[in-house]
N, C-alpha and C positions, 0 to 999 in steps of 0.2 A: 881750205874752204872749211868751217866747221860742221862737225856730225852731230846731229840731233840723237840724243839716246834717252830712254825712259827707264826711271828707277824703277825696278821690280818690287819694292818694298813701300814706298810712299806714292807712286805712280805720278811723279814730277816729271817734267820735261826738260831737259838739259841739253846744252850746247857746249860740247865737248870740242877742243881745239885741233885742228888738223894734226898736229905733232902727236896727239895722244892716241891715233889708231894702233890698234893691238894691243893696248894697255888698259889698265885698271884705274879708274879716278874715284874718287869719294863723293858722294850725295852729300851737298851742302846741308840737307834737310834731316835726315835720318843718319847719315855717315854709311850708309851702304856702299861697298865696293861695287862699281858697274864696269863690266868690260866692254871697250869701245871696238866696235866691229873694224876688221881691216878693210872691208869693202864698203864702201857707200852703196846702198840697196836702190837710191832714187839716181844714179848714174849707171852708164855702162863703161865708164873708163876705171873701174877698179883697180883692174891688174896694173895698169900704169900708174896710178896713184901710188901703189903698194911699192913699185920699183922707185919711183921718185921719193918716197919717205925712206926707203931704205939707203939711197944713195945720200939723202939729205943727212940721215942720222950718221952714215961713216964719215962723211964730211966733217962734221961738228965734232965726232968723237965723243960725243956723252952717252952715258949708259942709261939704262931705263929709270934707275931711281933718281938720277939728276933731271931727265925729263918731265917726271910728275912733280918734282920740287919745284921746276919753273912755271908749271900750270897755274896761271889765276883763276882759283874757281869761282871767284865772284863774278865774273864775265860768262861763266858756265851756265848761269841760270837762265832761262829764257824769259825775256822781258816780257812777253804775252801771257804769261802764268804768275798770277799774284801768290806770293807764297811768305809764310813766316820767315825770317831767318834764323830764331830760335827753335821751335818745333816743328816746323814744316806745314802748317795746316793752311788751309786754303782761306785768303782773307778776302771777303767782298771788296770790290772797287770802291764803295763809298765809306767804307770802315777806316776808321782812325787807329785802331788796335787789333791785335789779333784775338779772334773770339776766344780761344782756346788758353792761352798763357798771358793776355794782356801787354804783349810788346808791341811797341810802335814800329813799322816795318821802316820807317825813314830812319830812326835813330838805333833802333835795335835794342832799346832800353824800355823798361816796364812804363806805361804812362802812369798820370797822376792819379786818375781813377782806379786803376789796377792796384797801385800803392795802397790807397786808401781802403780797397776791399780785403787785400791780404793782411792789412794792420787790424782789422775788424775782427775779434774773436766770435766764434758761435753762429748763429744763424743770422743773415742778414734781416733786420727788422723793416727794410723798406717794402720787403716781399708782401707784409702783411696786407697793406692796401689794395693789393692787387689779387690776393688769394680768397680774402675773407668771405665776399659774398659766395663765390661759387663754392668753396669749401665748405662754409656752414650750410648752405642749401643740400648738397650732396652728403652731409653727414646727417641732417635732419630726414632726408629721405631712405637711407641706408636704415635709420633707427625706427622705423614706423612702429614696431612692437614698444617701442619706450613712450612713443606717441600715444597710441591708443591706451596704454595702462595708465598714463596721466590723465587722460578724459575720465576712465572707470575711478580711478581714486578719487577723482572730484566730485563724481554724481554720487557715489558711495558714501563719502565723507558728508558731505552737506547734505545728503538725504538723511544719516543719522543725526545731524545737527536738526534738520526741520521737524522730523518725528519726535525727538526728545524735547524741542521747543513747543511742539505741540501738547506734550504731557505736561510741561510746566503749566500751562494756562489751564489745562483741563482739571488738574488737580487742586483740591479745595484745601487742604492742609498743608502746612508747613514741611514737616518731614517728606512727603513725596515731592512737593515741590523742590526743596534742597536737592533730592537725589536726581532728580532729572535735569535739573539745572546743572550739576557737576558733569553730567554728559555732556551737555550743551558746549560747555566751557572746554572739555575734553578733546570733543569732534573737531572743533573750529583749529585745533592744532594741527590736525593729520594731515591735510593737504599742504599747507604752508611748510611743514617739516618736510615733504616729499619732495617740494621743488627745492629747497634747501640741499637736501642729500644729492638730489640728481645732478644739480650744478655743481657742486665741490668734487663729485665723481667724474663730471665731464672733465673737469679740470685737470684731476689727476691723469686720467686715460689720456687725453691731449699732449700733457708733457711727456708722457712715456710712449709716444707715437703710437698710441690705439685708438680704434674709432666705433669699437663694438660694445654697445649699452646692454647688452642681455645679461651681463653677470651683476647688474645693479638690482640687488632685491630689496623686495619691500618690507619693512618690519613695524609692526604696529605702535609699538612701544617707542623705538629710536625715533620715529615721524613725530608723535607727540612731544618727544623731549627736543626734538630740533625745531618744533613749532614754536615751543616755549623760548628756546635760543634766538629765534627770529624774531620775535616780540621784545625781548631783553636787548639785543644788538640794536634794535631800532630807536629803542628809549635812550639806549646810553650814546649811540654812534650820530644818529640822525636828529637829535633835538636842536641842532644849530642849523639856520637855514642855508642852503646851499651844499651841506656836507653828503647829500645823496648824490651829487656829481661823482664822489669817488665810490660809490656802489661797486663797481666791475672790480677796481682794484681791491677793495676790502674783501671780495669773495675770493679772489685769487690767493689772498693770505690766509683766508678762514681754510682753504684746501691743503695749507701747508701744514707740516707737525708742529708748527710754533706760531700762533696766530694772534698773538697778545697787542700786536701793532694794528691789527683790524679794529680793535675796539676803542682805539683813542684816535680821533679824526686830526688832532694836533699832530700826533705820530706820523700820519699819512700825508701830511701837506708838501713834504719835500719830494715824496714819491710821485704826489699827483702832479706836482708842475714839471716833473722829469718827463712824466708820459702823459702830457697834456693833450697831444695832437691824437694819440690811438684812443683815449679817453673819450674827447670830443666825437671822433668819429663812430664810436659806440654807441654814443647818443643819437647821431643821425639816424645811424642803422635800426634803432630801436624805435625811433619816431617812424620811420617809413614801415616797420614792420607792424606798428599798432595802428596805423591809417586806415585800414579796412574795418577795424573795431569802431574807431570814430565815426566812419561814414555810416555803419549799420546802426549806429545809434541815433544818428542824425535822420536818417530815413524813417525810423521808427517815431521819433519824436515829432517830424513835420506832419506824418501821415495821423497818428493816433495819439499825439500828445495833448489834445485839447479835449478827447475823450477821457484819457486815463486822469486827467486834473478835474474833471467833472465827477468821476467816481471816487476820487480821492477827497474831495471835499463833502461829497454826500456820505461818505463813512464818518468823517470827521464830525458832521453835524449831527448825525444819528438819523438822515432820513433814509428813505428807499433808494437803494442802488441799483441802477439799471444794469441787467446783465451784459457783459461786453461781446459785442458782434462777432460773427464767424471771422471775419477779415481781420480783425484785431487779434483774435486768438491765433491765427496761422501765421500772422506775420510776426507777431512776438514770439513765436515758439519757434519758426526758422531764423529768426535772427538770435534767439539764444543757442540754439544749436550751433550755429555757424560761430557765434562767439566764442562758444565752449571749444571747438575744433582749433580754429585759429588763435586762441589763447595758448592750448596746448603747443601747436607748431611754433609760434613765435616764441615760445619761452625756451624751448630745445634750440631754437636757431640761435637766440641770444646767448644761451648757456656755451653754445659753440664759439661765438664770437668772443665771448670772455675767456674761454680756453686758449684761443690764437692770442689773444693779448699777452698771457702767461707764456705762451710758447715762444713768440717772438721777442719779447721785451723781458726775458727773464733777468737780463743783466742790469736793467735798470729799476726792477722792481723791490730789491732788496729783500728778497724771499730768503727766509730760513727753512731749507729742504732737508737737514740734517740736525737730529738731536746728539748732541755730544754724550758718550757714554759716560756715565758714572763710576769712577774708579772706588770700588769699596776696600777700605782699609782696615785690617783686623784691629780692633782694639786690645791694647796691652792692658793687662790687670796686674796692679802692682799687689803683692802680698807684705804682710807683717812678718814678725819673727816667728809667729805660730802657723803660718801659712794661710790666715784669713786676709781677704782682700782690705787693702786699704780705704777708708770710705772717705769722700771728699767733705767739704765743709756744709755743701749743700745737702749731702745724704745725711750727715749728721743731725742738721736742723729739722730735716724732715723726719726723721727718727723720733725726734722728741715732740714735733707738733703735731704728727697724724694721732698719737694715742691720747693728747688731750683734746683735740677735735672729737675724737670718738666717744670719750667720757662725757664731754659736754652736750653733745648732741643725743647720746643715750638719756641723760639727765633730764634733758629738756624734754623728751618725749615722754618720760616717766611721769614728769610733774604734770603735763598736759592730760594725760589718760587718767592719773590721780584725780585732777580738778574735775573732769566731766564726769566722773563716778561719784564723787563725794558731794559736789554743790547742788543744791535743790533745782528743781524745775523752775523755769519762769512762772509768774503768774497768768492763769488763761482768761481770767476776767477785765472788763475795762478798769481803768485807773481814773480816778478821781481827781480833781485838782489839787486836793491835799494831799497826794501820794498815795492813796488807800486804794485797794480794790474793790469793787462795788460788787454786791451779790448778784448771783444770775437770777434769771427769771424762774419762778417757781415759788416764790414767798419767802418768809423771813426764815422757816424751819424747815425741816425735811431734808430730802436727798438734793433737792437744787439750791440750797443755801449754800454760801461761803464765810468764813469767819473775817470779819472787817478787823485787819490789824496795820497798826503804823506801818509805813513804807521802810522804816530803817530797821525794822525787826524780822528775823526769821520764824517760818512756820514751825510749829514744833508739833 
């Protein structure tokens, strides 16, 4: 009668053959040696079985090693417990492969899906679609400080723009107008530059498996420069209709040390088609995140669109403009505050989505993450018989042309100065059709008169 024993290592239930009593067998799952008890605790005839086992052993004449060699361990596994034949892990009843190692319990070999997973290098890209919503949401909530900083920078930067714009219209002379207009142009670059900076830093942190944006600092001049970069990139990359669809992929390349492919949309086409599914999913998420802004705009337009249009037409016509009602002011103010907050929230949310695309699809994005080091080679200088450096043909030509150019330049400057000092001043009076200078007012004689001379003669 088989004896049931439990492996102390993997806790598997085994059926040891009756002839293995008092001996040790190996667990087929973890290869741990298990001693089979001499007496079956479930029966009361243990001693009799021990005697029968001893007599049987003597009659056969096999030693303990031969007995263990004849044990069929494949029959020792309890049929009521499903166990992986390779790693010994528990396999659910409805599973077709081991959840731990991917082995098919029926064949003992890896399944096709497990082989495909093992053959794939790096992170599994298919996990992107299942984690992107939850991860981006938690990331945005964890970085509330960056969210409020974004709101503050938007209010301050566009407040500066509004104040400088007022000064442009208030000033009456050109120099002050140009001065304040320059501040308007600079101020409009601050917030777009901050968004660009925050997006690229989020991508870098995500690739490095970090989640904290507290170390991302604001620099006024850097943000102005990045704002100009934003405008230039839009003019260079997005002039072709439809190229805006490659925006998340271009931003990923912009966060890398080498970003030249992100400036040319033809260079990004191959990357775009290889990553079409995650890019399309990005725009679906972007539409969902911007939907509350569209709803707020529609509500304001339905409730107070007619009143706003009437006020606008009156201001264009120069007529008296009726002041807006309090419900109009309150609704527009609340909608503006909500739009500002939700814009900052959705921006950070979509930054994380873009960063997750870079994290999960880095193998198909053609990223250049390492700049090759430049090897500096010492320049060998050849010397002539006198120990002087041997000049190349270009250096010899340069040694001749530079003095000649310097002499010509000095001569032209000297001639110009001489001409300005020696030549007489131009006539100050009006010139008649005959080419002569007319006399000034004040009579023919006296201090107010000029001599009339032919136009082809100098005054002496």
